[in-house]
N, C-alpha and C positions, 0 to 999 in steps of 0.2 A: 491330418487332423491339424487345424491351426490353434494358435494359442487361445485358451479361454479368455473371454472378454472380461476386463476389470472395470466395474462400474464406479465412477468418482464423482460425488456431488460437490461442485464448486459454486459457493455462494459470492455474488458480486464478480462474477467471472468476466462481465462485459466492462469492468473498471481498468484502471491503469495497471496495477499490480496483477490483478486477477487475468486480465487477458494475456499479459506477458507469460504468466505461469501456464496458462492453457496451451498456448502455442509451444512453449518449451516442452510440456508433458507430451503433446502429441508428436512432436519431433523426435522423441527418444523412445516412444513405446508404442508398439504395433497393436497391443492388446487393449489399450485404454480407450474407454468410452466415456466422455465427459458430459455430464448433465449440469447445466449452468442455471442457476436461480438467481435471477437480477430484477430489482424493481425498475431498472432503467430511469433513474432519476438523472439530474444533470450530468453527473459524472460517469454513469453507465450508458455506454455508446455500443450498441449492437453491432454495427459495421466494424468494430474492432475484432469480431469473430467471423466475419462474413464468409471468408474462404474456408474456415474450419467447418462452419455450419453446411455449406455446399458439399463438403466431402463426406459428411454423413457420420463424422466420429465426435460431433459436439452438437448437443441440442439445447438451445436455450429456451427456458421456461420463464416467462414474465410473472413476478410475484414478490411478495415481502416476506423476508425472513422471520417476521414477527406474525405470520399468518401460520397459526398452529395447523389448521386443517390442510393448508396447502404443502406445508413441510412434512406432515405425517403421510400424504399421499405419495409425495416423492419417494420417501424411505420405502413405502410398500411396494410401490411400482418398480423402482429401479434397484433395490437392495444394494446400496453403495457399500464398497469395501472401505471406502474413505470418505471422509467429509473434510473440506478445505474452506475455512470461513474467511473470505476476505470482505464480505459485506459490511460496510461501515460508512458513516458520516465522518470525514476525516480532516476537514479544514478548520483550524482553530478559529480564524476570523468569524467563520459562519456561526461557530459554537458560541461565541461571545455575543454575536447579533440575536441569535435564536436557539437556545440550547435544547429545546423540546425534541426536535428530530434526533439528536444526538443519543438522548435517553431511550428513545423508541427503538432505534436500529442497534445501537451499540450494547445496550443492556437487555432491553426486552427481547430483541431479535436473537442475541446470543443465548439467552435463557431458553427461548423457544426451541432453537436448534439442539441444545443440550438435552432438554426434556425429550425431544423426538429420538435422539440417539439413545437416551437411557431405554426408552420403550422398545426401540429397535433390537438392542442388544439383549433385553431381557428374553427375547426369543431365540438367541443363537447361543451355540455351544462349541466348545472345542476351538479348531483352527479358524472358523469363521469369526468367532468372538475374540480370539487372541490377536489376529491380524488386523482387526479394525483399528483405524486411527482417526481422531478428531483433532485436525489441525486449525488452530486459532491464530490469526495474525494480529498481534498487538502492536505496541509502539515502545521505543525507549522513553517516551515522554511521560509515561506513567510515573517515573521516578522524579520528575521535577527538573530543576536546573542545577547546573555545576558551576562553581567558581573556577577562574583560570587555571588554579593550581591542584583542584581536586582530582582524585583518581577516577577513572571512567566508571560507568555504572557497571554493575555485576548483577546476576540473578538474585542475589541476596540484598541488594540495595533497597533502602526504604522506599515505599510509595509515597510520593508526595506531588501529586499532580496539581498543576496550576492553571488550568482552563477547563471549562466544562467538557471539552473533547477529551482531554486527557483523563479526566476524573471518570468519564463513562468507559474509556478503555481499561481503566484500572478496574473498575466494577467487573467488567468482563472477564479480566484475568482471575479475579478472585472467584467467580462463578465456575470457571473451567477448573480450577483447584479443588473447589468443594464438590464438583460432580465426579471428580476422580476418587477423592477420598471417601465420599459418602456412598457413591454408587458404583464406582469401578469404571466409569467411562473413561477410556484411554486418551485423554487430552494431551496435546502437545502444544505449548504456547511459545511463539516466536515473537521477540521484541526487536525488529529491525531498526536501524538508524535511517536517516533521511534518504528516502529513495528519489532517484531521478532517471530520465531516459525516455524512450519512445512512447507515445500514447497517454502522456500525463496531461490531464486537464489544465488548461492555462490559467489557473488561479494560484497555482503554486509558484515559488520564486523563479526557478528556471525557465520553464515555458512561458511564463508571464513576461519575463525580461526579454526573451527572444522575439515574441511577437509585438511587444511594445516597440522594441528597436526597429524592426522591420516596418512597422507603420509609421515611424518617425515621431512616436509619442514619447513622454517622459517615462523614464525607468525608476519606479519608486525604490527608495532605500530606507528602510525602517529605521528612525533614529540615527545613531552612528554608523550602522552596518557591521558592527563588530560581533553580532551574534554568531557563535561558532556551531557548526554541525558535523557530524561524521557522515559523509556523502557515499552512499551505497548504489551502484549501478543496478537497475531493475532486473536485468538478466541474471545477475548474481544472486538477487533475492529469489527468482523463480527456482534457480537450482537448489538454493537452501531450503526452500518449502518441500521440493521433491525428495531431497535427501533426508528431511526430517520425517517424512511420510514412511520411509523405509527404515531409518536408523534412529529416530527420535524415540527416548525413553518415555513410556507412559507417565502422565503425571508431571513431566517436567517442564520448566521453563527454560528457554535459551535466549541469550542476547545475540544479535546478529549484526555485526557491523564490518567496516571495510579499513578502520585505522586511517581514515582520509579526513581529518579535521580541517576545515576551511571556514574562514569567516564569510558572511554574506557578501560583504563589500569587495572581496577578493574573487569570489565566484562571479559577480556581475562583471567586474573588470575583464575576467577571463572570457566571459560571454561577448563583451564588446570587441575584445582583441580578435576572437575567431570570427566574428562578423565582419570586422574591418579586412580580414584576409579572404574570407569566403564570399561575401557580397557587399563590397564597399558601398557607402552612401553616395547618391548621385551628385551631391554637393561636396563631396570629398572630405567633409568633416568627420572625425572620429565618433563612434558610437557612444563612447564614454561622456561625451558632452551632453546626452540625454539623461544622464543619471541625476536624480534629484531627492535630496532628504525629505522624508515625509514624517508625520507624528507617528511615534512608536505605538504599537498596539499595547493595550492593557495587560500587565503581568507577563511580558514578553520574556520567556525563558532565555537566559544569557548564553548557556552553553550545553551541548549534549555531547557525550563522548561514551563509547560502548566497548567493553571488554568481551570479545567474542571467544575466549579461550576454551570454556566448557564445550560449546558447540563444535568447534573445530577440532578438540580432542576426542570427542565421542563420535564424530561422523566423518572426519577428514575433509570437511568442507572448508573452502576459504575463497575470499572474493578474488576474482581473476582480473577484473578491469580496473586499471589505475584511473583516477579521477580525470587526469588531463585527456586521456584517451576517450573515456566515457563522455566527457562533456563535448568533445569535438563530434562524437557519434551522435550525440543528442542534438546539437545545433544542425548538423547535417540533415537529420531525420526531419526535423521542423521545416527546414529550407526546401525539402523534397516532397512535402506532404501538405502543400497549401489547401487542398480540397478539404482534407480531415480538418485542418485547422479552422477554416471557415464554418465547417459544418458544426463543430463542437461549441464555437464561440457564440453560436445562436442559442446555446443553453446557458450564456454567462450569468455570472453573479449580479444580482440586483442591489445589494448591500451598498450604502453609500457612507458608511460610518466614517471612513477616512477621506472623504470627499474626492475619492478617485473614481476612474471609470468602472464600469460594472464588472470587468473582468479581474479586477484587483483581488477580491476575496480577502 
């Protein structure tokens, strides 16, 4: 007799972090069957899970997490033991240009999933109910910005979102807490720091810089480039999500970080130096010559830092990939996957607020 199949509903599973999580889960679990619900907007790329679909252990359903009928049907059909919610509009610049989709997906969508989970669990008893988990991927940006000497964010830090994106994620966090406290839905909220790695849509800093540099285009640096972020390699995040699914406490929020604070200017210099070594320019000039200061974004948070002690102590998780190693792995992946890059760039960002090319975001 083989192991009983475990059904897991993963929303936004064709996106950056979601697809990395699905691949990780299927690599460590022979019994998992993943149902992915993804709207396949610009950031949801179905080929990210092409191999997994072919193998029959991952099924992609195209749909909106705010579609209550669709979500209820999936709960009824697949009887998931867990829900992992990656589905989100996630780019700050897009939220500044057009906030409405962020409220629809991040707030209404999360509410719709929680309502479906509440109804689903009302029919469950005993172990089936107790083992269920609703994992929600949030962000450290719900806490706002830190000054250079401030201590890192903790789970108890004040919410002070500074962009429509961060505000929408903060609202979703509050909904998760409320559905646990009021209805007993066993939510676990993860607030990871800045993710980077393979399959990231090239509107975010690291892939944008890599592809701009390879194309010989200017590499934009917001303002003075001294904005500090805690950089977390996406495979470490995928592992954190799976650990949280098994060891996360119901109703608990967790900060998830790598203790790898770097300012944006230093990150860009690191990318340029790696490209100089791995793929030198034909004219022999250093890639850092392409770096160019541009107007800073409105309300740009100066620093994020995350204290992950609670999550580490309760689950024994910790980030495994040092930033320098993760950055080189990331640069190499984009160099080796030109076809993927060309394909997703066809879905590029059309906003022109900063006067940059459409992939800026």
